[in-house]
SESE-25691 format. One line per 2 residues: number of its first residue (from 1); their letters; for each residue x, y, z of N, C-alpha, C. Coordinates in nm, 2 decimals, always signed. Example, Ala and Ser with C-alpha at 12.3 -4.5 7.8 and 13.67 -1.06 7.14 Angstrom:
2
1> as> +1.32,-0.57,+0.78,+1.23,-0.45,+0.78,+1.32,-0.33,+0.78 | +1.28,-0.22,+0.71,+1.37,-0.11,+0.71,+1.29,+0.00,+0.79 $
This chain:
174
1> mr> -2.44,+3.64,+0.10,-2.29,+3.62,+0.03,-2.24,+3.64,+0.17 | -2.28,+3.57,+0.31,-2.24,+3.57,+0.43,-2.14,+3.47,+0.43 $
3> fr> -2.14,+3.39,+0.30,-2.06,+3.24,+0.30,-1.94,+3.28,+0.28 | -1.92,+3.34,+0.23,-1.78,+3.39,+0.12,-1.69,+3.42,+0.23 $
5> pa> -1.69,+3.50,+0.32,-1.59,+3.49,+0.45,-1.60,+3.38,+0.55 | -1.69,+3.29,+0.60,-1.65,+3.20,+0.58,-1.59,+3.07,+0.56 $
7> lv> -1.57,+3.10,+0.39,-1.54,+3.01,+0.31,-1.35,+3.02,+0.29 | -1.35,+3.15,+0.31,-1.20,+3.20,+0.35,-1.08,+3.20,+0.45 $
9> vv> -1.18,+3.21,+0.51,-1.16,+3.19,+0.70,-1.13,+3.02,+0.77 | -1.23,+2.93,+0.67,-1.22,+2.80,+0.72,-1.08,+2.75,+0.56 $
11> gv> -1.15,+2.77,+0.45,-1.09,+2.71,+0.32,-0.93,+2.75,+0.32 | -0.91,+2.87,+0.35,-0.75,+2.93,+0.33,-0.65,+2.80,+0.43 $
13> pl> -0.71,+2.77,+0.56,-0.63,+2.77,+0.65,-0.58,+2.65,+0.61 | -0.71,+2.52,+0.56,-0.74,+2.39,+0.55,-0.64,+2.34,+0.45 $
15> va> -0.64,+2.43,+0.35,-0.57,+2.43,+0.23,-0.40,+2.43,+0.27 | -0.39,+2.53,+0.34,-0.25,+2.57,+0.40,-0.19,+2.41,+0.47 $
17> as> -0.26,+2.38,+0.59,-0.24,+2.25,+0.63,-0.23,+2.16,+0.56 | -0.33,+2.12,+0.48,-0.30,+2.00,+0.42,-0.19,+2.00,+0.28 $
19> vv> -0.17,+2.12,+0.24,-0.02,+2.13,+0.17,+0.09,+2.11,+0.26 | +0.13,+2.16,+0.41,+0.22,+2.16,+0.46,+0.24,+2.00,+0.51 $
21> fl> +0.10,+1.92,+0.56,+0.07,+1.73,+0.58,+0.14,+1.69,+0.46 | +0.06,+1.71,+0.34,+0.12,+1.64,+0.28,+0.26,+1.64,+0.20 $
23> vs> +0.32,+1.76,+0.22,+0.52,+1.75,+0.21,+0.55,+1.69,+0.34 | +0.50,+1.66,+0.47,+0.60,+1.63,+0.51,+0.57,+1.49,+0.55 $
25> ae> +0.43,+1.42,+0.49,+0.42,+1.31,+0.53,+0.47,+1.17,+0.47 | +0.52,+1.09,+0.54,+0.60,+0.98,+0.49,+0.55,+0.90,+0.32 $
27> pi> +0.65,+0.91,+0.23,+0.56,+0.84,+0.13,+0.55,+0.69,+0.12 | +0.45,+0.62,+0.06,+0.49,+0.46,+0.08,+0.48,+0.44,-0.10 $
29> se> +0.64,+0.38,-0.10,+0.67,+0.36,-0.28,+0.71,+0.22,-0.22 | +0.75,+0.15,-0.33,+0.83,+0.08,-0.38,+1.00,+0.07,-0.32 $
31> vr> +1.00,-0.04,-0.23,+1.15,-0.10,-0.15,+1.15,-0.15,-0.22 | +1.34,-0.23,-0.25,+1.36,-0.36,-0.29,+1.47,-0.36,-0.22 $
33> dp> +1.55,-0.29,-0.10,+1.67,-0.33,-0.02,+1.64,-0.35,+0.10 | +1.72,-0.40,+0.14,+1.80,-0.50,+0.12,+1.73,-0.65,+0.08 $
35> tp> +1.66,-0.68,+0.17,+1.55,-0.81,+0.15,+1.40,-0.77,+0.23 | +1.35,-0.73,+0.12,+1.18,-0.69,+0.15,+1.09,-0.78,+0.24 $
37> iv> +1.07,-0.73,+0.35,+0.94,-0.83,+0.41,+0.84,-0.78,+0.31 | +0.78,-0.90,+0.31,+0.62,-0.82,+0.18,+0.46,-0.88,+0.29 $
39> fv> +0.45,-0.77,+0.28,+0.27,-0.78,+0.38,+0.16,-0.77,+0.25 | +0.07,-0.90,+0.27,+0.01,-0.93,+0.17,-0.15,-0.91,+0.19 $
41> cr> -0.22,-0.88,+0.17,-0.38,-0.84,+0.18,-0.45,-0.91,+0.07 | -0.57,-0.90,+0.07,-0.66,-0.96,+0.01,-0.66,-0.86,-0.11 $
43> ng> -0.65,-0.78,-0.12,-0.69,-0.66,-0.22,-0.53,-0.52,-0.25 | -0.44,-0.53,-0.17,-0.36,-0.50,-0.15,-0.38,-0.30,-0.11 $
45> va> -0.46,-0.27,-0.08,-0.52,-0.14,-0.06,-0.55,-0.12,+0.07 | -0.56,-0.16,+0.17,-0.55,-0.12,+0.29,-0.43,-0.18,+0.40 $
47> ms> -0.47,-0.31,+0.39,-0.39,-0.37,+0.52,-0.24,-0.38,+0.53 | -0.24,-0.42,+0.37,-0.12,-0.47,+0.42,-0.04,-0.32,+0.36 $
49> vw> -0.11,-0.26,+0.32,-0.03,-0.07,+0.22,+0.03,-0.05,+0.38 | -0.09,-0.01,+0.48,-0.06,+0.03,+0.64,+0.08,+0.01,+0.70 $
51> sa> +0.04,-0.17,+0.68,+0.17,-0.24,+0.77,+0.32,-0.25,+0.70 | +0.29,-0.22,+0.58,+0.45,-0.17,+0.49,+0.47,-0.05,+0.55 $
53> ay> +0.36,+0.06,+0.53,+0.43,+0.18,+0.54,+0.46,+0.21,+0.72 | +0.39,+0.15,+0.82,+0.42,+0.12,+0.95,+0.52,+0.09,+0.99 $
55> fn> +0.55,-0.03,+0.91,+0.68,-0.08,+0.94,+0.79,-0.08,+0.86 | +0.80,-0.02,+0.77,+0.93,+0.10,+0.80,+0.97,+0.19,+0.84 $
57> rl> +0.85,+0.30,+0.90,+0.87,+0.38,+0.99,+0.94,+0.35,+1.15 | +0.86,+0.23,+1.17,+0.98,+0.18,+1.28,+1.10,+0.08,+1.29 $
59> as> +1.12,+0.00,+1.16,+1.24,+0.00,+1.11,+1.34,+0.06,+1.08 | +1.30,+0.21,+1.01,+1.42,+0.26,+0.99,+1.48,+0.36,+1.18 $
61> ar> +1.31,+0.39,+1.25,+1.33,+0.42,+1.34,+1.43,+0.37,+1.43 | +1.44,+0.27,+1.44,+1.46,+0.08,+1.53,+1.62,+0.09,+1.49 $
63> gv> +1.65,+0.07,+1.35,+1.75,+0.05,+1.27,+1.76,-0.11,+1.27 | +1.70,-0.08,+1.23,+1.63,-0.25,+1.14,+1.64,-0.22,+0.97 $
65> re> +1.75,-0.33,+0.93,+1.81,-0.32,+0.81,+1.69,-0.34,+0.74 | +1.57,-0.44,+0.73,+1.48,-0.47,+0.66,+1.40,-0.35,+0.62 $
67> ra> +1.32,-0.36,+0.48,+1.19,-0.24,+0.47,+1.10,-0.36,+0.39 | +0.97,-0.29,+0.40,+0.88,-0.39,+0.34,+0.80,-0.30,+0.23 $
69> ia> +0.73,-0.43,+0.17,+0.65,-0.38,+0.01,+0.51,-0.45,+0.07 | +0.41,-0.38,-0.04,+0.30,-0.45,+0.03,+0.22,-0.48,-0.12 $
71> ra> +0.14,-0.60,-0.13,+0.09,-0.67,-0.24,-0.08,-0.67,-0.22 | -0.11,-0.80,-0.32,-0.27,-0.80,-0.33,-0.24,-0.98,-0.33 $
73> sv> -0.37,-1.03,-0.30,-0.39,-1.18,-0.34,-0.45,-1.20,-0.44 | -0.47,-1.11,-0.47,-0.57,-1.14,-0.57,-0.59,-0.96,-0.65 $
75> pg> -0.63,-1.02,-0.76,-0.66,-0.88,-0.86,-0.79,-0.83,-0.86 | -0.78,-0.65,-0.85,-0.93,-0.64,-0.81,-0.93,-0.46,-0.81 $
77> fr> -0.79,-0.42,-0.78,-0.80,-0.29,-0.78,-0.67,-0.23,-0.85 | -0.71,-0.12,-0.88,-0.59,-0.06,-0.99,-0.55,+0.04,-0.90 $
79> av> -0.59,+0.09,-0.79,-0.58,+0.24,-0.72,-0.65,+0.22,-0.58 | -0.57,+0.24,-0.45,-0.63,+0.26,-0.34,-0.73,+0.37,-0.35 $
81> py> -0.83,+0.34,-0.28,-0.94,+0.40,-0.26,-0.97,+0.52,-0.19 | -1.04,+0.63,-0.23,-1.02,+0.76,-0.18,-1.00,+0.78,-0.06 $
83> nm> -1.11,+0.68,+0.03,-1.14,+0.71,+0.19,-0.99,+0.68,+0.24 | -0.95,+0.53,+0.19,-0.83,+0.47,+0.25,-0.67,+0.58,+0.20 $
85> al> -0.69,+0.61,+0.16,-0.58,+0.70,+0.10,-0.57,+0.78,+0.22 | -0.67,+0.89,+0.22,-0.71,+0.99,+0.32,-0.68,+0.94,+0.48 $
87> al> -0.75,+0.78,+0.48,-0.71,+0.76,+0.64,-0.52,+0.71,+0.65 | -0.49,+0.69,+0.56,-0.32,+0.64,+0.57,-0.26,+0.80,+0.60 $
89> av> -0.31,+0.91,+0.54,-0.29,+1.08,+0.53,-0.26,+1.06,+0.67 | -0.38,+1.05,+0.74,-0.41,+1.07,+0.87,-0.29,+1.08,+0.95 $
91> dg> -0.23,+0.91,+0.91,-0.11,+0.87,+0.99,-0.01,+0.92,+0.91 | +0.01,+0.99,+0.86,+0.12,+1.04,+0.83,+0.18,+1.00,+0.67 $
93> fr> +0.10,+0.90,+0.61,+0.17,+0.85,+0.45,+0.10,+0.87,+0.35 | +0.15,+0.94,+0.27,+0.15,+0.98,+0.14,+0.20,+0.82,+0.01 $
95> ld> +0.09,+0.82,-0.07,+0.07,+0.77,-0.17,+0.14,+0.81,-0.28 | +0.28,+0.75,-0.31,+0.35,+0.84,-0.44,+0.34,+0.75,-0.52 $
97> gy> +0.23,+0.75,-0.59,+0.23,+0.66,-0.73,+0.25,+0.55,-0.69 | +0.20,+0.49,-0.57,+0.16,+0.37,-0.49,+0.03,+0.30,-0.57 $
99> hp> +0.05,+0.16,-0.66,-0.05,+0.10,-0.71,-0.04,-0.06,-0.66 | -0.18,-0.11,-0.65,-0.16,-0.25,-0.60,-0.08,-0.31,-0.70 $
101> rv> -0.03,-0.43,-0.68,+0.06,-0.50,-0.77,-0.01,-0.67,-0.67 | -0.02,-0.78,-0.73,-0.05,-0.93,-0.71,+0.09,-0.98,-0.68 $
103> is> +0.09,-1.04,-0.58,+0.24,-1.13,-0.51,+0.25,-1.20,-0.63 | +0.38,-1.19,-0.64,+0.45,-1.29,-0.78,+0.56,-1.38,-0.69 $
105> ad> +0.57,-1.51,-0.80,+0.68,-1.62,-0.75,+0.80,-1.50,-0.71 | +0.83,-1.40,-0.77,+0.93,-1.35,-0.76,+0.95,-1.25,-0.65 $
107> dv> +0.81,-1.21,-0.61,+0.85,-1.12,-0.49,+0.89,-1.24,-0.36 | +0.86,-1.30,-0.41,+0.83,-1.48,-0.27,+0.99,-1.48,-0.23 $
109> rs> +1.05,-1.52,-0.37,+1.16,-1.54,-0.37,+1.27,-1.44,-0.32 | +1.25,-1.31,-0.33,+1.34,-1.20,-0.29,+1.28,-1.15,-0.17 $
111> ae> +1.19,-1.19,-0.11,+1.14,-1.18,+0.05,+1.23,-1.28,+0.20 | +1.29,-1.19,+0.24,+1.31,-1.29,+0.34,+1.20,-1.34,+0.42 $
113> lv> +1.04,-1.21,+0.41,+0.94,-1.32,+0.47,+0.80,-1.26,+0.42 | +0.71,-1.33,+0.40,+0.60,-1.29,+0.33,+0.53,-1.31,+0.45 $
115> va> +0.42,-1.19,+0.45,+0.30,-1.21,+0.59,+0.18,-1.20,+0.51 | +0.11,-1.32,+0.48,-0.03,-1.30,+0.49,-0.12,-1.27,+0.59 $
117> id> -0.21,-1.12,+0.52,-0.27,-1.09,+0.67,-0.42,-1.10,+0.65 | -0.48,-1.20,+0.69,-0.62,-1.22,+0.62,-0.64,-1.24,+0.50 $
119> te> -0.57,-1.35,+0.44,-0.61,-1.38,+0.35,-0.50,-1.52,+0.27 | -0.50,-1.59,+0.17,-0.39,-1.68,+0.15,-0.35,-1.66,+0.00 $
121> lp> -0.20,-1.69,+0.02,-0.15,-1.62,-0.12,-0.15,-1.71,-0.26 | -0.17,-1.69,-0.36,-0.22,-1.71,-0.43,-0.12,-1.87,-0.54 $
123> pe> -0.19,-1.96,-0.56,-0.11,-2.07,-0.59,+0.01,-2.06,-0.64 | +0.08,-1.95,-0.73,+0.19,-1.93,-0.79,+0.28,-1.86,-0.69 $
125> ar> +0.25,-1.80,-0.59,+0.31,-1.73,-0.52,+0.35,-1.80,-0.37 | +0.27,-1.97,-0.37,+0.33,-2.05,-0.27,+0.45,-2.11,-0.32 $
127> lr> +0.54,-2.12,-0.25,+0.71,-2.16,-0.28,+0.75,-2.24,-0.14 | +0.78,-2.36,-0.16,+0.84,-2.43,-0.07,+0.89,-2.40,+0.08 $
129> ds> +1.02,-2.31,-0.02,+1.12,-2.27,+0.10,+1.11,-2.12,+0.14 | +0.98,-2.08,+0.11,+0.97,-1.94,+0.13,+0.93,-1.95,+0.29 $
131> at> +0.97,-1.83,+0.37,+0.94,-1.83,+0.49,+0.82,-1.71,+0.51 | +0.68,-1.78,+0.57,+0.57,-1.72,+0.51,+0.53,-1.70,+0.69 $
133> ev> +0.46,-1.58,+0.74,+0.34,-1.58,+0.87,+0.21,-1.55,+0.81 | +0.11,-1.60,+0.87,+0.02,-1.54,+0.84,-0.05,-1.53,+0.98 $
135> wq> -0.12,-1.40,+0.95,-0.17,-1.32,+1.08,-0.29,-1.28,+1.00 | -0.42,-1.36,+1.13,-0.55,-1.35,+1.07,-0.63,-1.29,+1.21 $
137> gf> -0.76,-1.27,+1.20,-0.85,-1.23,+1.30,-0.87,-1.04,+1.30 | -0.80,-0.99,+1.21,-0.83,-0.82,+1.19,-0.99,-0.80,+1.10 $
139> pp> -1.01,-0.68,+1.16,-1.12,-0.60,+1.14,-1.14,-0.56,+0.98 | -1.20,-0.56,+0.86,-1.16,-0.49,+0.79,-1.14,-0.34,+0.79 $
141> mr> -1.04,-0.34,+0.75,-0.95,-0.20,+0.75,-1.04,-0.09,+0.69 | -1.05,-0.14,+0.57,-1.13,-0.04,+0.45,-1.29,-0.02,+0.55 $
143> er> -1.34,-0.05,+0.60,-1.44,-0.04,+0.69,-1.41,+0.02,+0.82 | -1.31,-0.06,+0.91,-1.30,-0.03,+1.04,-1.15,+0.00,+1.05 $
145> yf> -1.14,+0.09,+0.97,-0.99,+0.17,+1.00,-0.93,+0.15,+1.15 | -0.95,+0.25,+1.24,-0.90,+0.25,+1.37,-0.88,+0.07,+1.48 $
147> as> -0.99,+0.04,+1.46,-1.00,-0.13,+1.52,-0.85,-0.19,+1.45 | -0.90,-0.19,+1.31,-0.80,-0.24,+1.25,-0.63,-0.26,+1.20 $
149> rt> -0.62,-0.10,+1.23,-0.50,-0.01,+1.26,-0.44,-0.06,+1.41 | -0.53,-0.06,+1.52,-0.44,-0.11,+1.65,-0.44,-0.24,+1.68 $
151> al> -0.53,-0.33,+1.59,-0.43,-0.44,+1.62,-0.31,-0.47,+1.48 | -0.28,-0.39,+1.41,-0.21,-0.40,+1.32,-0.06,-0.37,+1.36 $
153> ka> -0.08,-0.27,+1.46,+0.02,-0.18,+1.48,+0.08,-0.31,+1.61 | +0.03,-0.39,+1.64,+0.09,-0.45,+1.77,+0.22,-0.58,+1.69 $
155> ra> +0.07,-0.56,+1.59,+0.17,-0.73,+1.51,+0.31,-0.66,+1.44 | +0.31,-0.54,+1.41,+0.40,-0.48,+1.33,+0.51,-0.44,+1.44 $
157> ea> +0.50,-0.40,+1.53,+0.55,-0.36,+1.68,+0.63,-0.46,+1.69 | +0.63,-0.57,+1.75,+0.66,-0.72,+1.75,+0.72,-0.78,+1.65 $
159> lv> +0.70,-0.80,+1.53,+0.78,-0.80,+1.42,+0.92,-0.73,+1.44 | +0.89,-0.57,+1.45,+1.04,-0.52,+1.43,+1.12,-0.56,+1.52 $
161> er> +1.08,-0.59,+1.69,+1.11,-0.58,+1.77,+1.20,-0.75,+1.75 | +1.14,-0.81,+1.72,+1.20,-0.96,+1.67,+1.31,-0.93,+1.54 $
163> la> +1.29,-0.86,+1.47,+1.38,-0.88,+1.39,+1.53,-0.78,+1.39 | +1.47,-0.66,+1.47,+1.59,-0.60,+1.55,+1.70,-0.66,+1.63 $
165> ea> +1.62,-0.78,+1.73,+1.68,-0.89,+1.80,+1.76,-0.98,+1.70 | +1.74,-1.04,+1.61,+1.78,-1.12,+1.54,+1.93,-1.06,+1.42 $
167> dg> +1.89,-0.91,+1.43,+2.03,-0.87,+1.37,+2.09,-0.77,+1.50 | +2.08,-0.79,+1.60,+2.17,-0.81,+1.68,+2.14,-0.63,+1.75 $
169> vr> +2.01,-0.55,+1.67,+2.04,-0.36,+1.69,+2.00,-0.40,+1.86 | +2.06,-0.26,+1.92,+2.01,-0.28,+2.10,+1.90,-0.20,+2.08 $
171> pp> +1.83,-0.23,+2.25,+1.70,-0.18,+2.21,+1.74,+0.04,+2.23 | +1.62,+0.09,+2.19,+1.67,+0.24,+2.22,+1.66,+0.28,+2.33 $
173> aq> +1.74,+0.37,+2.37,+1.80,+0.43,+2.50,+1.62,+0.46,+2.57 | +1.62,+0.44,+2.65,+1.50,+0.51,+2.74,+1.54,+0.66,+2.80 $
């Protein structure tokens, strides 16, 4: 029965830290105002989710008005896989009821910008007058989280800065 004291010593602080972490983590939720940026990846459970969450964090801190949502280009997942939810939690994001949804024509119409990450939009979401960017060449996030995150981080930061300049938001004081 030597394991019981070790479980208490390790388990109790781990559970307490997890609760504190989950309470303080930023929620990933559906944002609809004022004009969203829509990040789209194949399954809507990794790259688009992380990009939208990180974009929203940066935009809020930088004073940029736009907010982002995540979408999939193909149906396939009903929920974010556990390993991806855990990886998002490491970055301070929690899935507050987020479920992957395939991008729709309505999503595209209401978006200021659609960012397709290593995927193509489904035919019904390819609208002629929509502003769309294609980001390519990322390692698969569900397999190489940190490498993918590093590459996506640079692109999201550049997008926030570009939007800040377009909105006339001054750079943060150094």
